[in-house]
ROTOR-27045 format. One line per field, with one value per residue: residue number from 1; z, y, x of N, C-alpha, C in turn. Coordinates in nm, 3 decimals, decimal comma. Example, Ala and Ser with C-alpha at 12.3 -4.5 7.8 and 13.67 -1.06 7.14 Angstrom:
2
num = [1|2]
n.pz = [0,780|0,708]
n.py = [-0,569|-0,225]
n.px = [1,319|1,285]
ca.pz = [0,780|0,714]
ca.py = [-0,450|-0,106]
ca.px = [1,230|1,367]
c.pz = [0,780|0,787]
c.py = [-0,330|0,003]
c.px = [1,320|1,290]
% end
This chain:
285
num = [1|2|3|4|5|6|7|8|9|10|11|12|13|14|15|16|17|18|19|20|21|22|23|24|25|26|27|28|29|30|31|32|33|34|35|36|37|38|39|40|41|42|43|44|45|46|47|48|49|50|51|52|53|54|55|56|57|58|59|60|61|62|63|64|65|66|67|68|69|70|71|72|73|74|75|76|77|78|79|80|81|82|83|84|85|86|87|88|89|90|91|92|93|94|95|96|97|98|99|100|101|102|103|104|105|106|107|108|109|110|111|112|113|114|115|116|117|118|119|120|121|122|123|124|125|126|127|128|129|130|131|132|133|134|135|136|137|138|139|140|141|142|143|144|145|146|147|148|149|150|151|152|153|154|155|156|157|158|159|160|161|162|163|164|165|166|167|168|169|170|171|172|173|174|175|176|177|178|179|180|181|182|183|184|185|186|187|188|189|190|191|192|193|194|195|196|197|198|199|200|201|202|203|204|205|206|207|208|209|210|211|212|213|214|215|216|217|218|219|220|221|222|223|224|225|226|227|228|229|230|231|232|233|234|235|236|237|238|239|240|241|242|243|244|245|246|247|248|249|250|251|252|253|254|255|256|257|258|259|260|261|262|263|264|265|266|267|268|269|270|271|272|273|274|275|276|277|278|279|280|281|282|283|284|285]
n.pz = [2,605|2,328|2,154|2,124|1,902|1,769|1,693|1,522|1,294|1,269|1,215|0,986|0,720|0,663|0,622|0,379|0,217|0,209|-0,035|0,094|0,073|0,185|0,431|0,701|0,782|0,846|1,052|1,261|1,296|1,317|1,552|1,716|1,768|1,902|2,138|2,179|2,152|2,006|1,664|1,653|1,897|1,937|1,879|2,113|2,247|2,194|2,307|2,463|2,649|2,525|2,688|2,637|2,620|2,482|2,196|2,127|2,034|1,831|1,633|1,529|1,423|1,277|1,103|0,977|0,887|0,631|0,500|0,347|0,459|0,433|0,625|0,771|0,815|0,998|1,221|1,292|1,208|1,069|0,927|0,842|0,764|0,951|1,229|1,341|1,232|1,230|1,042|0,853|0,662|0,573|0,445|0,151|0,218|0,309|0,036|-0,007|-0,225|-0,202|0,041|-0,080|-0,213|-0,042|0,066|-0,172|-0,188|0,030|-0,011|-0,223|-0,073|0,041|-0,107|-0,305|-0,125|-0,074|0,127|0,311|0,287|0,346|0,296|0,288|0,049|0,029|-0,171|-0,210|-0,006|0,191|0,443|0,531|0,570|0,371|0,403|0,690|0,777|0,591|0,758|0,988|0,914|0,805|1,046|1,096|0,926|0,767|0,640|0,518|0,445|0,220|0,047|-0,116|0,027|0,305|0,479|0,492|0,554|0,827|0,905|0,877|1,044|1,312|1,259|1,283|1,519|1,661|1,578|1,679|1,572|1,571|1,582|1,506|1,289|1,083|0,847|0,735|0,412|0,266|-0,006|-0,431|-0,549|-0,678|-0,614|-0,421|-0,248|-0,027|0,222|-0,016|-0,220|-0,221|-0,141|-0,178|-0,343|-0,279|-0,441|-0,417|-0,591|-0,704|-0,896|-1,091|-1,441|-1,552|-1,649|-1,504|-1,246|-1,260|-1,212|-0,970|-0,641|-0,404|-0,120|-0,216|-0,259|-0,082|-0,064|-0,007|-0,325|-0,421|-0,383|-0,547|-0,857|-1,122|-1,352|-1,648|-1,855|-1,568|-1,597|-1,566|-1,382|-1,260|-1,438|-1,487|-1,235|-1,255|-1,487|-1,280|-1,155|-1,117|-0,999|-0,777|-0,740|-0,522|-0,690|-0,828|-0,743|-0,598|-0,751|-0,671|-0,733|-0,753|-0,956|-1,213|-1,298|-1,665|-1,696|-1,751|-2,042|-2,099|-1,847|-1,816|-2,040|-1,997|-1,777|-1,880|-2,040|-1,897|-1,762|-1,616|-1,492|-1,587|-1,568|-1,503|-1,446|-1,197|-1,178|-0,947|-0,667|-0,819|-1,043|-1,219|-1,351|-1,148|-1,041|-1,053|-1,090|-1,117|-1,135|-1,075|-1,197]
n.py = [1,913|1,858|1,499|1,232|1,119|1,202|1,473|1,415|1,322|1,562|1,747|1,629|1,667|1,955|1,961|1,801|1,973|2,130|1,998|1,810|1,418|1,161|1,261|1,182|1,052|1,156|1,333|1,220|1,094|1,356|1,415|1,209|1,298|1,507|1,414|1,225|0,957|0,718|0,641|0,415|0,386|0,562|0,431|0,297|0,482|0,675|0,735|0,973|1,230|1,553|1,774|2,126|2,195|2,034|2,057|2,333|2,298|2,118|2,222|2,445|2,263|2,175|2,351|2,466|2,232|2,196|2,474|2,309|2,165|1,966|1,631|1,513|1,685|1,814|1,618|1,586|1,379|1,069|0,748|0,491|0,174|0,058|0,173|0,449|0,813|1,172|1,418|1,703|2,019|2,074|1,833|1,593|1,468|1,103|0,823|0,548|0,446|0,467|0,325|0,113|0,019|-0,052|-0,241|-0,392|-0,435|-0,534|-0,756|-0,890|-0,975|-1,140|-1,309|-1,390|-1,500|-1,325|-1,213|-0,923|-0,536|-0,384|-0,129|0,134|0,352|0,652|0,841|1,147|1,204|1,352|1,265|1,098|0,835|0,580|0,559|0,476|0,323|0,040|0,040|-0,088|-0,235|-0,408|-0,455|-0,436|-0,263|-0,024|0,340|0,602|0,927|1,123|1,482|1,765|1,937|2,117|2,181|1,942|1,728|1,790|1,733|1,478|1,418|1,437|1,241|0,996|0,990|0,938|0,746|0,546|0,411|0,392|0,692|0,624|0,421|0,598|0,808|1,169|1,369|1,637|1,699|1,750|1,540|1,337|1,523|1,572|1,351|1,097|0,833|0,607|0,265|0,174|-0,092|-0,101|0,075|0,353|0,516|0,811|1,010|1,371|1,373|1,467|1,629|1,912|2,043|1,833|1,942|2,152|2,083|1,972|1,806|2,059|1,965|1,856|2,057|2,173|2,027|2,072|2,240|2,137|1,890|1,752|1,882|1,729|1,792|1,925|1,689|1,524|1,333|1,479|1,479|1,240|1,097|1,211|1,141|0,827|0,882|0,940|0,730|0,519|0,504|0,521|0,333|-0,056|-0,359|-0,522|-0,396|-0,350|-0,146|0,063|0,190|0,483|0,584|0,747|0,727|0,584|0,640|0,449|0,309|0,581|0,553|0,290|0,275|0,493|0,371|0,130|0,221|0,355|0,175|-0,026|-0,365|-0,616|-0,479|-0,396|-0,290|-0,235|-0,324|-0,138|-0,157|-0,111|-0,141|0,005|0,131|0,167|0,132|0,076|-0,093|-0,294|-0,364|-0,347|-0,385]
n.px = [-3,077|-2,893|-2,873|-2,576|-2,669|-2,835|-2,764|-2,557|-2,723|-2,842|-2,650|-2,531|-2,674|-2,675|-2,376|-2,357|-2,495|-2,307|-2,098|-1,970|-1,882|-1,955|-2,100|-2,257|-2,093|-1,835|-1,976|-1,983|-1,732|-1,565|-1,748|-1,696|-1,411|-1,370|-1,460|-1,327|-1,307|-1,319|-1,481|-1,639|-1,754|-1,945|-2,173|-2,265|-2,345|-2,599|-2,811|-2,696|-2,700|-2,571|-2,313|-2,281|-2,016|-1,882|-2,034|-1,981|-1,697|-1,725|-1,912|-1,771|-1,575|-1,720|-1,848|-1,578|-1,509|-1,750|-1,644|-1,455|-1,245|-0,980|-1,120|-0,872|-0,715|-0,881|-0,867|-0,604|-0,505|-0,355|-0,481|-0,258|-0,175|-0,235|-0,100|-0,115|-0,073|0,050|-0,124|-0,123|-0,093|0,168|0,203|0,133|-0,215|-0,235|-0,301|-0,555|-0,458|-0,162|-0,137|-0,211|0,014|0,293|0,138|0,167|0,437|0,575|0,427|0,574|0,858|0,795|0,647|0,824|1,052|1,265|1,531|1,480|1,542|1,808|1,898|1,656|1,514|1,276|1,130|1,033|0,850|0,771|0,532|0,578|0,521|0,505|0,806|0,853|0,681|0,719|0,969|0,903|0,844|1,062|1,277|1,531|1,575|1,802|1,633|1,556|1,488|1,363|1,271|1,214|1,075|1,143|0,910|0,798|0,979|0,970|0,773|0,784|0,972|0,819|0,676|0,790|0,885|0,660|0,546|0,733|0,972|1,343|1,595|1,844|1,735|1,680|1,737|1,699|1,668|1,704|1,647|1,609|1,481|1,746|1,915|2,093|2,111|2,167|2,297|2,323|2,427|2,063|1,905|1,620|1,388|1,153|0,887|0,603|0,574|0,505|0,178|0,042|-0,095|-0,103|-0,408|-0,537|-0,482|-0,692|-0,925|-0,913|-1,042|-1,210|-1,098|-0,821|-0,723|-0,599|-0,387|-0,015|0,054|0,348|0,331|0,178|0,139|0,304|0,359|0,413|0,222|0,224|0,415|0,705|0,819|0,834|0,973|1,267|1,299|1,375|1,527|1,758|1,805|1,978|2,299|2,225|2,112|2,135|2,288|2,002|1,816|1,523|1,235|0,963|0,720|0,460|0,172|-0,031|-0,322|-0,344|-0,022|0,137|0,265|0,382|0,574|0,706|0,857|1,012|1,214|1,256|1,431|1,628|1,788|1,648|1,534|1,278|1,080|0,696|0,374|0,128|-0,208|-0,448|-0,639|-0,922|-0,853|-0,691|-0,406|-0,197|0,039|0,417|0,672|1,052|1,315|1,686|1,945]
ca.pz = [2,492|2,210|2,210|2,020|1,795|1,715|1,703|1,411|1,206|1,226|1,098|0,825|0,613|0,656|0,561|0,304|0,154|0,147|-0,107|0,186|0,082|0,337|0,522|0,821|0,811|0,905|1,137|1,336|1,274|1,433|1,705|1,844|1,821|2,039|2,255|2,306|2,181|1,835|1,599|1,676|2,040|1,960|1,822|2,272|2,377|2,083|2,384|2,572|2,631|2,497|2,722|2,534|2,655|2,398|2,102|2,129|1,975|1,694|1,523|1,446|1,347|1,121|1,001|0,898|0,710|0,556|0,373|0,259|0,502|0,502|0,778|0,827|0,841|1,177|1,249|1,281|1,223|1,004|0,964|0,728|0,767|1,072|1,249|1,386|1,138|1,219|0,951|0,856|0,599|0,565|0,299|0,103|0,326|0,262|-0,002|-0,021|-0,279|-0,112|0,106|-0,131|-0,267|0,042|0,102|-0,280|-0,191|0,120|-0,067|-0,271|-0,069|0,096|-0,233|-0,387|-0,024|-0,149|0,192|0,360|0,216|0,441|0,272|0,196|-0,015|0,039|-0,256|-0,183|0,154|0,258|0,574|0,554|0,564|0,286|0,469|0,830|0,723|0,616|0,838|1,103|0,866|0,827|1,188|1,115|0,785|0,765|0,595|0,431|0,437|0,130|-0,018|-0,206|0,101|0,463|0,591|0,486|0,652|0,952|1,016|0,870|1,160|1,398|1,307|1,301|1,665|1,695|1,544|1,720|1,455|1,669|1,600|1,426|1,152|0,987|0,845|0,651|0,354|0,216|-0,172|-0,532|-0,610|-0,639|-0,650|-0,305|-0,153|0,119|0,287|-0,086|-0,247|-0,159|-0,206|-0,225|-0,355|-0,313|-0,458|-0,449|-0,640|-0,752|-1,106|-1,146|-1,490|-1,553|-1,712|-1,390|-1,126|-1,234|-1,174|-0,868|-0,575|-0,258|-0,011|-0,268|-0,322|0,056|-0,042|-0,073|-0,499|-0,463|-0,347|-0,654|-0,989|-1,198|-1,480|-1,831|-1,848|-1,524|-1,558|-1,608|-1,245|-1,266|-1,577|-1,372|-1,070|-1,312|-1,539|-1,168|-1,038|-1,106|-0,954|-0,595|-0,706|-0,547|-0,770|-0,841|-0,609|-0,691|-0,746|-0,610|-0,766|-0,727|-1,044|-1,240|-1,367|-1,757|-1,759|-1,718|-2,110|-2,093|-1,747|-1,881|-2,138|-1,930|-1,683|-1,981|-2,082|-1,787|-1,725|-1,516|-1,589|-1,581|-1,559|-1,532|-1,406|-1,180|-1,130|-0,804|-0,645|-0,874|-1,151|-1,280|-1,364|-1,062|-0,929|-1,117|-1,084|-1,225|-1,047|-1,092|-1,323]
ca.py = [1,903|1,706|1,360|1,212|1,091|1,346|1,579|1,350|1,380|1,695|1,849|1,540|1,759|2,063|1,904|1,741|2,114|2,208|1,903|1,719|1,341|1,093|1,339|1,118|0,931|1,253|1,419|1,102|1,110|1,505|1,432|1,110|1,349|1,604|1,312|1,157|0,779|0,594|0,645|0,264|0,383|0,611|0,402|0,258|0,600|0,759|0,865|1,065|1,414|1,671|1,962|2,238|2,186|1,893|2,137|2,478|2,310|2,034|2,324|2,474|2,206|2,133|2,476|2,462|2,114|2,236|2,442|2,188|2,144|1,844|1,527|1,470|1,774|1,854|1,546|1,565|1,221|0,917|0,574|0,446|0,050|-0,003|0,301|0,595|0,867|1,298|1,473|1,849|2,074|2,071|1,720|1,532|1,344|0,982|0,804|0,416|0,397|0,479|0,176|-0,080|0,068|-0,046|-0,371|-0,476|-0,389|-0,624|-0,906|-0,864|-1,026|-1,275|-1,414|-1,434|-1,507|-1,232|-1,138|-0,782|-0,445|-0,327|0,025|0,186|0,520|0,660|0,995|1,173|1,109|1,397|1,258|0,933|0,720|0,498|0,514|0,425|0,152|-0,043|0,046|-0,107|-0,471|-0,431|-0,452|-0,454|-0,204|0,155|0,388|0,715|0,958|1,247|1,531|1,873|2,019|2,098|2,137|1,817|1,661|1,814|1,618|1,316|1,370|1,418|1,051|0,888|0,961|0,909|0,574|0,466|0,387|0,460|0,793|0,536|0,408|0,633|0,984|1,286|1,428|1,782|1,755|1,736|1,413|1,232|1,586|1,566|1,211|1,008|0,686|0,474|0,285|0,157|-0,206|-0,126|0,263|0,335|0,686|0,811|1,185|1,481|1,275|1,489|1,675|2,096|2,082|1,864|2,057|2,328|2,045|1,888|1,886|2,137|1,935|1,784|2,156|2,226|1,963|2,148|2,246|2,074|1,704|1,765|1,958|1,683|1,913|1,940|1,577|1,447|1,286|1,490|1,476|1,045|1,039|1,280|1,071|0,732|0,891|0,974|0,639|0,407|0,543|0,533|0,140|-0,127|-0,458|-0,603|-0,338|-0,348|0,004|0,087|0,339|0,513|0,664|0,821|0,620|0,593|0,696|0,378|0,320|0,624|0,571|0,182|0,308|0,566|0,256|0,048|0,345|0,415|0,018|-0,098|-0,478|-0,672|-0,363|-0,412|-0,210|-0,326|-0,217|-0,119|-0,277|-0,048|-0,169|0,132|0,096|0,233|0,144|-0,014|-0,179|-0,283|-0,465|-0,298|-0,451]
ca.px = [-2,973|-2,907|-2,801|-2,538|-2,777|-2,976|-2,642|-2,506|-2,830|-2,863|-2,520|-2,486|-2,717|-2,535|-2,257|-2,439|-2,523|-2,164|-2,082|-1,902|-1,920|-2,017|-2,135|-2,212|-1,959|-1,745|-2,003|-1,918|-1,553|-1,547|-1,768|-1,571|-1,296|-1,441|-1,535|-1,153|-1,318|-1,345|-1,634|-1,758|-1,797|-2,020|-2,326|-2,284|-2,434|-2,639|-2,869|-2,624|-2,683|-2,420|-2,290|-2,211|-1,810|-1,853|-2,130|-1,890|-1,573|-1,811|-1,975|-1,613|-1,503|-1,837|-1,796|-1,438|-1,518|-1,837|-1,575|-1,410|-1,063|-0,970|-1,179|-0,756|-0,675|-0,913|-0,797|-0,455|-0,409|-0,460|-0,407|-0,201|-0,116|-0,262|-0,091|-0,153|-0,009|0,024|-0,138|-0,155|-0,164|0,243|0,265|0,000|-0,267|-0,148|-0,429|-0,542|-0,405|-0,027|-0,141|-0,215|0,125|0,306|0,108|0,236|0,590|0,540|0,379|0,670|0,964|0,703|0,605|1,011|1,155|1,457|1,562|1,498|1,649|1,952|1,929|1,546|1,520|1,133|1,201|0,918|0,829|0,602|0,436|0,683|0,409|0,526|0,952|0,873|0,588|0,849|1,106|0,869|0,813|1,190|1,306|1,656|1,678|1,785|1,506|1,657|1,317|1,415|1,184|1,222|1,033|1,166|0,835|0,714|1,029|0,934|0,574|0,817|1,050|0,723|0,624|0,932|0,934|0,505|0,513|0,829|1,072|1,439|1,649|1,986|1,741|1,640|1,813|1,615|1,735|1,663|1,680|1,558|1,492|1,864|2,055|2,197|2,067|2,292|2,306|2,274|2,349|1,985|1,834|1,467|1,381|0,996|0,853|0,497|0,578|0,369|0,142|-0,104|-0,111|-0,162|-0,463|-0,589|-0,472|-0,779|-1,022|-0,923|-1,176|-1,158|-1,008|-0,683|-0,617|-0,533|-0,239|0,081|0,090|0,453|0,316|0,041|0,205|0,353|0,407|0,264|0,197|0,242|0,514|0,847|0,919|0,897|1,096|1,388|1,320|1,398|1,659|1,920|1,814|2,066|2,356|2,153|2,040|2,241|2,240|1,891|1,768|1,370|1,234|0,822|0,652|0,319|0,177|-0,148|-0,397|-0,297|0,057|0,225|0,316|0,535|0,685|0,786|0,972|1,143|1,230|1,350|1,576|1,704|1,902|1,628|1,435|1,170|0,968|0,582|0,234|0,051|-0,312|-0,444|-0,805|-1,002|-0,855|-0,617|-0,253|-0,179|0,208|0,495|0,766|1,158|1,471|1,798|2,047]
c.pz = [2,455|2,204|2,151|1,884|1,666|1,674|1,559|1,260|1,185|1,154|0,966|0,761|0,624|0,597|0,428|0,191|0,082|0,017|-0,031|0,153|0,168|0,487|0,701|0,884|0,911|1,016|1,277|1,417|1,383|1,529|1,812|1,878|1,915|2,128|2,312|2,249|2,027|1,820|1,629|1,833|2,094|1,930|1,979|2,310|2,273|2,212|2,459|2,571|2,558|2,530|2,602|2,552|2,476|2,229|2,029|1,986|1,842|1,608|1,471|1,397|1,222|1,020|0,932|0,781|0,587|0,424|0,307|0,309|0,531|0,642|0,879|0,888|0,956|1,264|1,319|1,264|1,087|0,994|0,882|0,807|0,913|1,224|1,246|1,355|1,197|1,118|0,930|0,678|0,516|0,423|0,272|0,224|0,209|0,187|0,020|-0,037|-0,244|0,005|0,067|-0,159|-0,200|0,078|-0,028|-0,217|-0,104|0,076|-0,144|-0,274|0,042|-0,016|-0,271|-0,265|-0,020|0,051|0,206|0,377|0,345|0,426|0,201|0,194|0,008|-0,033|-0,283|-0,073|0,200|0,428|0,674|0,575|0,458|0,393|0,592|0,845|0,740|0,646|0,979|1,058|0,870|0,980|1,167|0,966|0,819|0,722|0,581|0,382|0,339|0,056|-0,014|-0,077|0,273|0,582|0,561|0,594|0,741|1,012|0,972|1,036|1,305|1,405|1,273|1,464|1,731|1,698|1,615|1,674|1,567|1,557|1,465|1,313|1,057|0,975|0,736|0,589|0,279|0,076|-0,284|-0,562|-0,571|-0,609|-0,488|-0,200|-0,094|0,146|0,154|-0,066|-0,124|-0,241|-0,218|-0,222|-0,374|-0,310|-0,490|-0,487|-0,710|-0,948|-1,167|-1,261|-1,458|-1,550|-1,604|-1,270|-1,152|-1,171|-1,023|-0,711|-0,454|-0,151|-0,085|-0,241|-0,222|0,126|-0,083|-0,234|-0,518|-0,461|-0,481|-0,744|-1,018|-1,315|-1,581|-1,846|-1,771|-1,497|-1,582|-1,518|-1,197|-1,359|-1,514|-1,266|-1,167|-1,415|-1,419|-1,132|-1,007|-1,011|-0,777|-0,603|-0,655|-0,619|-0,737|-0,705|-0,671|-0,641|-0,751|-0,633|-0,794|-0,857|-1,072|-1,331|-1,575|-1,835|-1,775|-1,878|-2,155|-1,995|-1,775|-1,985|-2,063|-1,832|-1,782|-2,002|-1,993|-1,678|-1,656|-1,637|-1,544|-1,491|-1,582|-1,456|-1,320|-1,149|-0,954|-0,813|-0,703|-0,977|-1,299|-1,291|-1,308|-1,050|-1,136|-1,065|-1,115|-1,064|-1,129|-1,200|-1,237]
c.py = [1,757|1,562|1,318|1,210|1,158|1,489|1,540|1,326|1,514|1,776|1,741|1,622|1,847|2,067|1,868|1,834|2,127|2,138|1,807|1,515|1,284|1,154|1,312|1,092|1,052|1,352|1,293|1,112|1,255|1,466|1,319|1,226|1,407|1,519|1,269|1,053|0,770|0,591|0,525|0,296|0,510|0,553|0,352|0,345|0,678|0,849|0,939|1,259|1,477|1,747|2,063|2,216|2,106|2,004|2,232|2,396|2,219|2,130|2,445|2,389|2,172|2,279|2,509|2,326|2,127|2,335|2,418|2,201|2,001|1,789|1,561|1,582|1,863|1,762|1,555|1,488|1,175|0,809|0,541|0,283|-0,004|0,096|0,443|0,727|1,041|1,299|1,603|1,895|2,068|1,927|1,678|1,457|1,193|0,937|0,637|0,339|0,343|0,340|0,054|-0,088|-0,058|-0,181|-0,495|-0,481|-0,529|-0,771|-0,945|-1,007|-1,094|-1,364|-1,456|-1,463|-1,391|-1,200|-0,935|-0,692|-0,419|-0,168|0,064|0,300|0,521|0,869|1,036|1,209|1,173|1,369|1,174|0,790|0,601|0,431|0,401|0,336|0,097|-0,053|-0,033|-0,246|-0,457|-0,388|-0,372|-0,350|-0,069|0,209|0,527|0,811|1,188|1,300|1,663|1,971|2,024|2,073|1,985|1,683|1,689|1,703|1,479|1,287|1,345|1,262|0,981|0,889|1,009|0,759|0,517|0,417|0,479|0,568|0,751|0,507|0,512|0,795|1,070|1,332|1,536|1,763|1,725|1,644|1,339|1,335|1,623|1,460|1,150|0,901|0,588|0,408|0,181|0,018|-0,218|0,077|0,255|0,489|0,672|1,016|1,255|1,388|1,315|1,614|1,854|2,130|2,009|1,881|2,179|2,252|1,946|1,943|2,004|2,102|1,890|1,938|2,191|2,143|2,037|2,131|2,143|1,953|1,683|1,754|1,861|1,699|1,912|1,825|1,500|1,368|1,276|1,484|1,314|1,014|1,096|1,136|0,932|0,789|0,903|0,861|0,550|0,405|0,494|0,379|0,086|-0,291|-0,535|-0,538|-0,345|-0,158|-0,022|0,175|0,338|0,602|0,689|0,736|0,639|0,577|0,611|0,344|0,380|0,567|0,382|0,197|0,377|0,435|0,200|0,110|0,337|0,290|-0,012|-0,209|-0,521|-0,560|-0,393|-0,277|-0,327|-0,255|-0,241|-0,175|-0,233|-0,090|-0,046|0,106|0,218|0,233|0,044|-0,012|-0,268|-0,328|-0,347|-0,375|-0,486]
c.px = [-3,038|-2,804|-2,715|-2,588|-2,810|-2,835|-2,564|-2,627|-2,868|-2,723|-2,488|-2,578|-2,676|-2,425|-2,251|-2,429|-2,414|-2,118|-1,992|-1,921|-1,891|-2,048|-2,198|-2,138|-1,801|-1,832|-1,918|-1,816|-1,509|-1,618|-1,745|-1,446|-1,291|-1,493|-1,421|-1,198|-1,287|-1,474|-1,726|-1,774|-1,944|-2,196|-2,352|-2,317|-2,491|-2,721|-2,796|-2,633|-2,558|-2,400|-2,196|-2,050|-1,757|-1,899|-2,046|-1,769|-1,645|-1,848|-1,891|-1,567|-1,610|-1,823|-1,691|-1,463|-1,617|-1,762|-1,460|-1,247|-1,115|-1,048|-1,020|-0,712|-0,695|-0,874|-0,705|-0,419|-0,441|-0,418|-0,358|-0,110|-0,129|-0,206|-0,105|-0,018|-0,042|-0,021|-0,193|-0,090|0,022|0,323|0,154|-0,083|-0,274|-0,300|-0,397|-0,461|-0,206|-0,030|-0,121|-0,073|0,288|0,272|0,159|0,393|0,613|0,539|0,487|0,778|0,866|0,672|0,788|1,120|1,224|1,479|1,564|1,584|1,715|1,934|1,764|1,587|1,357|1,157|1,056|0,815|0,718|0,550|0,524|0,619|0,490|0,715|0,913|0,754|0,684|0,931|1,009|0,836|0,942|1,266|1,457|1,716|1,685|1,730|1,605|1,511|1,390|1,291|1,209|1,138|1,087|1,062|0,766|0,820|0,998|0,834|0,693|0,858|0,930|0,663|0,709|0,892|0,728|0,477|0,626|0,955|1,224|1,503|1,758|1,888|1,686|1,658|1,679|1,659|1,662|1,689|1,561|1,611|1,689|2,014|2,136|2,138|2,192|2,231|2,245|2,434|2,196|1,938|1,600|1,407|1,229|0,984|0,668|0,524|0,471|0,339|0,056|-0,028|-0,116|-0,279|-0,617|-0,606|-0,653|-0,869|-1,031|-1,050|-1,110|-1,113|-0,864|-0,613|-0,573|-0,425|-0,141|0,079|0,241|0,442|0,233|0,140|0,325|0,386|0,328|0,141|0,172|0,298|0,695|0,912|0,944|1,008|1,207|1,470|1,397|1,548|1,827|1,907|1,881|2,206|2,325|2,111|2,116|2,188|2,139|1,844|1,595|1,303|1,046|0,751|0,493|0,284|0,052|-0,157|-0,350|-0,158|0,138|0,288|0,432|0,631|0,793|0,878|1,048|1,208|1,287|1,492|1,695|1,765|1,742|1,549|1,380|1,058|0,848|0,481|0,149|-0,081|-0,352|-0,604|-0,886|-0,977|-0,759|-0,467|-0,193|-0,002|0,297|0,614|0,913|1,266|1,597|1,889|2,154]
% end
């Protein structure tokens, strides 16, 4: 029988040939998932022989991963802001940049001493990671999770239950941006809307192509949907509300202009850890 270490070492090259990035790390996550333990716990049992009841389901997962099915879909979960969320093809896989957006929002409130928001809206909520993470950070706050996709909202509802946010604090709204929005005005408006330009959609990785097109396609320039979001924002914002957005690299000049034209003040672009202009912040009048 193969040991834990031998299984990892034999599977990683196969994933590498299939074009999977970080193949050994992928093997470790998949094996830990089948064994029902954390990845780091594998290091304490490298010499353990593996029975066929573990190897059989592992082979199937490795086969699917080699076909570039996202690791997060195979695991069924993703960690975000220290919590585990359900993750599947109903919504965009949360990215590290989005986690950074939440951290920067929380940093704003801590740095400025601004009182916690009483009402938050997460527009284009997807799996709900932004809105639900903010709801945990602000325990007395009501949050609206809004999306145009009923499937995404069903996943967000499951994550509300999984992460323990009381049902009375979370409202789910099926809407195209602001068209059928409920629960405002809001003191904090956060959004991670589709921002990939049409030509970039053609060259996405095989894993990203497994995300819903609706969650990726930002139009010809990639900014059209965010521009429309900004144009309809002001009636839903409480005085002085914080607006926080994740955008695509290089899109800040156009969208900062759109923020100003929408009547927002103190608009600024903020770089992510890699130095790209990834976030926009502004205040409602």
